[in-house]
Every structure is written in structure tokens, then in C-alpha cells.
C-alpha positions in Angstrom: 7.3 -5.4 -73.1 8.2 -8.6 -71.9 11.2 -11.3 -71.8 9.4 -13.3 -74.8 9.2 -9.9 -76.9 12.8 -9.1 -76.3 14.0 -12.9 -77.5 12.0 -12.3 -80.7 13.4 -8.8 -81.5 17.1 -9.9 -80.8 16.4 -13.0 -83.1 15.3 -10.9 -85.8 18.0 -8.7 -85.2 20.7 -11.5 -85.4 19.3 -13.1 -88.1 18.3 -9.8 -90.5 15.4 -11.8 -91.8 11.8 -12.4 -90.5 11.5 -15.5 -92.2 14.7 -17.0 -90.6 14.0 -15.6 -87.4 10.6 -17.4 -87.6 12.2 -20.6 -88.7 14.7 -20.5 -85.8 11.8 -19.3 -83.2 9.6 -22.2 -84.5 7.0 -19.6 -85.1 4.9 -18.3 -87.8 6.3 -15.2 -89.7 2.9 -13.3 -89.2 2.6 -14.2 -85.4 6.6 -12.9 -85.4 5.7 -9.5 -87.2 2.7 -8.8 -84.9 5.0 -9.2 -82.0 7.5 -6.9 -83.1 4.6 -4.2 -84.1 3.5 -4.7 -80.9 6.8 -4.0 -79.2 7.4 -0.9 -81.4 4.2 0.3 -80.4 5.4 -0.2 -76.4 8.2 1.5 -77.3 6.8 4.4 -79.2 9.4 4.2 -82.0 9.9 2.0 -85.1 12.7 -0.4 -84.3 13.8 -1.6 -87.7 14.3 0.3 -91.1 12.1 -1.5 -93.7 12.5 0.8 -96.5 15.4 -1.3 -97.8 15.3 -4.9 -98.6 18.0 -5.5 -96.1 16.5 -5.2 -92.6 18.5 -2.9 -90.5 18.2 -1.4 -86.9 17.0 2.1 -86.0 18.7 4.2 -83.5 16.2 3.1 -81.1 16.2 -0.2 -82.3 20.1 -0.5 -81.7 19.9 0.8 -78.1 17.1 -1.8 -77.3 19.2 -4.5 -79.0 22.3 -3.8 -76.7 20.2 -3.8 -73.5 18.3 -6.7 -74.3 21.2 -8.8 -74.9 22.3 -8.0 -71.5 18.9 -8.5 -70.0 18.6 -11.9 -71.6 22.1 -13.0 -70.9 21.2 -12.3 -67.1 17.9 -13.9 -67.6 19.5 -16.9 -68.5 21.8 -17.1 -65.7 19.0 -16.4 -63.4 17.2 -19.2 -64.6 20.4 -21.5 -64.3 21.1 -20.3 -60.9 17.4 -21.2 -59.6 18.1 -24.4 -61.1 21.1 -25.1 -59.1 19.2 -24.0 -56.1 17.4 -27.0 -56.3 20.4 -29.2 -56.6 22.0 -31.0 -53.4 23.5 -34.4 -54.3 21.9 -34.5 -57.7 22.7 -32.7 -60.9 25.4 -31.8 -63.0 29.1 -30.8 -62.7 30.8 -29.1 -65.6 34.5 -29.1 -65.3 36.7 -26.7 -68.0 40.6 -27.9 -67.8 43.8 -27.9 -69.6 45.4 -30.7 -71.3 48.3 -31.3 -68.6 45.8 -31.9 -65.6 44.5 -35.0 -67.2 47.1 -37.1 -65.3 45.4 -36.2 -62.0 42.0 -35.0 -62.3 40.3 -38.5 -62.8 41.8 -39.3 -59.2 40.0 -36.6 -58.0 36.7 -37.5 -59.8 36.9 -41.1 -58.4 37.0 -39.8 -54.5 34.3 -37.3 -55.5 32.1 -39.9 -57.0 32.1 -42.2 -54.5 30.9 -39.6 -52.2 28.1 -38.4 -55.1 27.5 -41.1 -57.3 24.6 -39.5 -58.9 26.3 -36.4 -60.2 26.4 -36.6 -64.2 30.1 -34.8 -64.8 31.0 -33.1 -68.0 34.8 -32.3 -68.8 35.7 -29.7 -71.6 39.3 -28.6 -72.4 39.2 -24.6 -72.0 42.7 -23.6 -73.4 43.0 -19.7 -74.1 42.4 -16.9 -71.6 39.2 -15.8 -73.6 37.7 -19.2 -73.5 38.6 -19.6 -69.9 36.8 -16.2 -68.9 33.7 -17.0 -71.4 33.0 -20.2 -70.0 33.2 -18.9 -66.7 30.9 -15.6 -67.1 28.4 -17.3 -69.4 28.0 -20.1 -66.9 29.3 -23.0 -69.3 31.5 -24.4 -66.5 31.3 -24.3 -62.9 35.0 -24.4 -62.7 38.0 -24.3 -64.6 41.7 -25.6 -64.1 43.9 -23.6 -65.9 47.5 -22.1 -66.5 46.2 -18.6 -67.8 47.2 -15.9 -65.2 43.7 -13.8 -65.0 43.1 -10.7 -63.2 39.5 -9.8 -63.4 37.2 -8.6 -60.6 34.5 -11.3 -61.0 36.8 -14.2 -61.1 38.4 -16.1 -58.4 41.7 -17.3 -58.9 43.4 -19.9 -56.5 46.9 -21.4 -57.2 47.0 -24.9 -57.1 50.7 -25.9 -57.5 53.7 -25.3 -60.3 54.9 -27.3 -62.8 58.0 -27.4 -65.1 58.2 -26.8 -68.4 60.8 -29.0 -70.4 62.1 -29.4 -73.9 61.0 -32.0 -76.2 63.1 -33.1 -79.5 63.2 -35.9 -81.9 65.8 -38.5 -80.6 67.5 -38.3 -83.9 68.0 -34.5 -83.5 71.7 -33.0 -83.3 71.0 -31.7 -79.9 69.4 -35.0 -78.4 72.8 -36.5 -77.0 73.6 -33.4 -75.4 73.6 -33.3 -71.5 72.6 -29.6 -71.4 71.3 -27.3 -73.8 71.2 -23.5 -73.9 68.6 -21.2 -75.0 71.0 -19.7 -77.5 71.1 -23.3 -79.0 67.5 -23.2 -79.5 67.5 -19.7 -81.8 67.9 -21.3 -85.0 65.6 -24.4 -84.6 62.3 -24.5 -86.0 60.5 -24.0 -82.8 56.6 -25.1 -82.3 54.6 -22.6 -79.5 51.4 -22.2 -78.5 49.3 -19.5 -80.3 48.9 -16.1 -79.2 46.3 -15.9 -76.2 47.9 -18.8 -74.3 49.6 -18.6 -71.3 52.1 -21.1 -72.2 53.4 -19.0 -75.0 53.7 -16.1 -72.7 55.9 -18.1 -70.0 58.1 -19.6 -72.8 58.7 -16.3 -74.5 59.6 -14.8 -71.1 61.9 -17.3 -70.7 64.0 -17.0 -73.6 63.7 -13.2 -72.9 65.5 -13.6 -69.5 68.5 -15.5 -71.2 68.5 -12.4 -74.1 67.3 -14.7 -76.5 64.4 -15.4 -78.8 62.8 -18.6 -80.6 62.9 -19.1 -84.4 58.9 -19.8 -84.4 57.9 -21.8 -87.2 54.8 -23.8 -85.6 51.9 -22.1 -83.7 49.6 -24.9 -82.2 46.4 -24.9 -79.6 47.3 -28.4 -78.2 50.3 -29.9 -76.9 49.4 -33.2 -79.0 50.0 -31.4 -81.9 53.4 -30.3 -80.7 54.3 -33.8 -80.1 53.2 -35.0 -83.3 55.3 -32.3 -85.0 58.3 -33.3 -82.7 57.9 -37.0 -84.1 58.3 -36.2 -87.3 61.6 -34.2 -86.4 59.9 -31.1 -88.0 60.9 -29.0 -84.9 61.5 -28.6 -80.9 59.0 -27.8 -78.5 58.7 -26.5 -74.6 55.8 -28.3 -73.0 54.6 -29.2 -69.5 56.2 -32.0 -68.1 53.3 -33.3 -66.9 51.9 -33.8 -70.3 54.7 -36.3 -71.0 53.1 -39.7 -69.8 53.8 -43.2 -70.0 54.0 -45.2 -72.1 57.4 -43.6 -73.0 57.5 -42.5 -76.2 60.7 -44.0 -78.0 60.9 -41.3 -80.7 61.1 -38.3 -78.3 64.0 -37.0 -76.0 63.3 -34.9 -73.0 65.8 -32.3 -71.8 65.3 -29.8 -68.9 66.6 -26.5 -69.3 68.3 -24.6 -66.9 66.2 -21.5 -66.0 63.9 -20.3 -63.2 61.5 -18.9 -65.7 60.6 -22.2 -67.2 57.7 -23.2 -65.0 53.8 -22.1 -65.0 51.3 -22.0 -62.4 47.9 -24.2 -62.4 44.8 -22.6 -61.1 41.6 -23.1 -60.0 38.9 -20.6 -61.1 35.5 -19.9 -60.3 33.2 -16.9 -60.4 32.9 -14.9 -57.4 29.6 -14.4 -56.7 28.0 -16.9 -58.5 25.7 -19.3 -56.4 27.3 -23.1 -56.6 25.3 -26.1 -55.4 26.6 -27.6 -52.2 27.7 -30.7 -54.2 29.7 -28.6 -56.6 31.5 -26.9 -53.5 32.2 -30.5 -52.3 34.2 -30.9 -55.7 36.2 -27.7 -55.2 37.2 -28.6 -51.6 38.1 -32.2 -53.2 40.8 -30.3 -55.5 41.9 -28.1 -52.9 42.5 -31.1 -50.4 44.8 -32.6 -52.8 46.9 -29.4 -53.7 46.0 -26.4 -51.5 45.1 -27.1 -48.2 46.1 -23.3 -47.3 42.9 -22.4 -49.2 39.2 -23.4 -48.2 36.7 -23.6 -51.0 33.9 -22.4 -48.8 35.9 -19.2 -47.8 36.2 -18.1 -51.6 32.5 -18.9 -52.6 29.9 -19.8 -50.2 29.9 -20.5 -46.7 28.1 -24.1 -45.9 27.4 -25.0 -42.4 28.3 -28.1 -41.2 25.0 -29.6 -40.5 24.1 -28.7 -44.4 26.9 -30.7 -45.7 26.5 -33.7 -43.3 23.0 -33.8 -44.7 23.9 -33.3 -48.2 26.6 -36.2 -48.2 23.9 -38.5 -46.3 21.5 -38.4 -49.0 24.2 -39.5 -51.5 24.7 -42.6 -49.3 
């Protein structure tokens, strides 16, 4: 059996239809049927139940499907790594990030771009814990800048900095004129918070619990921009990263600092531990860490690149 046969087999299993699978694979249905029959002959067992109108996997088919999914995923990763091995100063850099880092990431990119002008850079918002892990493991991103606290054996997590979380409310809100606001005073307020799976939600709930209090959650959101939109309409109050509040100042929103040591979050730089990264990508990691975490070195984390190799890389981009 070969990779193409397994790809055909997995597509049929996913589509539960030979005709739909053939369309997806851009081959004729008879060709697909013959490929599956040849695979069954090699395996020595039927892979699909054909007695019913609906295609279903046999026991042998189920085993092969699970193994094939993993194998095809590894082959896809291998192809991407082989492509990246060829890259020096030319290629693509894919960055996953949270909303609040938009304040400093462009400055880092500007410095990096002056050294590697030919690099094509993609920026994606990667917000939830699952999205961070998936984007790294599936090689959708080279690195992720996130506040998610992730402890996985195959993911390297380097703390960059801490940022405060602040209370935002409408200027006409009853609490807007107060010099200090307690967590107890927020208990009855309609509260806007991130959905489950977001680290900021856990940080905020932990801060409330620390003060022996709990929020009156009325709205659950994915993006802080949505939270601010609701606050502008005076529909509730929210606690968001201070770095997200930037000029021009929004006159309809008041910012308040709550006196709590728990109201802060850590921003991390995350990469896959054993993934090969092209030298040009590693240089971007170093650029970030020069700005925020001089105690760490990107080359210590991922791949040790010799001085001569780096000089050759950078000179090729001049």
C-alpha cells in the first residue's frame, strides 16, 4: 500500500460516499473504486460494509482509518519541514497571536523586515487554548504569542511579560465617578467575560475568588472588541488587558484599576519543541526575545545555529 491509496481510503471514509470522495479527489469513481479494491486485496480484508445504502467502516477499516489519519498527518508535517529546510532568507513566517499584542508586534516586524525583506509574513488571531495547541501541532503557525497557560510536553512556553487587567465601564455608569471600586461592588453588575477555554476568563474568576466574590456573568465573548462594544452601549462592565486600550481615547468608556494582585496575566511565546525552524524564522524569535525576555535565547530553545550560518543568512538578504 502507498500514501495515495491511504489518502483515497480516508477520503471515502470521511465523505461516506464514493461519488463525493471522487469529486473531492478529482478522479473518476471507477478509478477510486479500483484503488479501494486493490487496497482491500493488500490488507486481506474488506474495509467497508457495502450491504447497506450507507457506507460504513468494517473493524479492519476502522483500525486502518485511525492509523492512516496519523500517518497522513505525519507525512504532511514531513513535507512542510522538508520545504522549510530549503528556506534561508526567503519563505514564509506564520504568527499566531492574541489581540493585545497588536500594540508591539508591528514594531518587531518592522525591525525584522529590515533584515529579511523577502519574507512573506502571515498574522492570525489564535485565541483559545485549543486553538493555540492545534495551530502549533498541525503546523498552521510557526509560533504563537498568547496568554494561555499551556503545559504540554511537546510545546515550549517562554514567558515574555506581564500585563495588567483593568475594569472598563460606561462613563454614565453609577460606579464611573468612584475613585476606588471593590469586587463586591461588581457582583450585581452585568458582567462581560471571555468564553470557557480562554485563559483571561480563568484569571478574572480567580481574582474574584481571591476576594471571596463572584461576577454576575451576563455576556460571554471571544474578542475584547465585542466586550468594548457592549460597554459602549452601557450593557455591562468588563475586565480586559490594559494594553488593549489604546489611543485614540474612547470618551464613552472609563478605565478603573482594581486593587488586586491577581488581576494580571502573563504573555508567552510558544513553539513546538522538536520542530525544525528555518534560520530566518529563528531570527524572528530572537527579535521578540530581545525586546521582552533577554534572559532567554531562542537558539537555546529550538535549534542551535552557528554564527557563520547566521551571518551567511543575513548577508543573503541585504
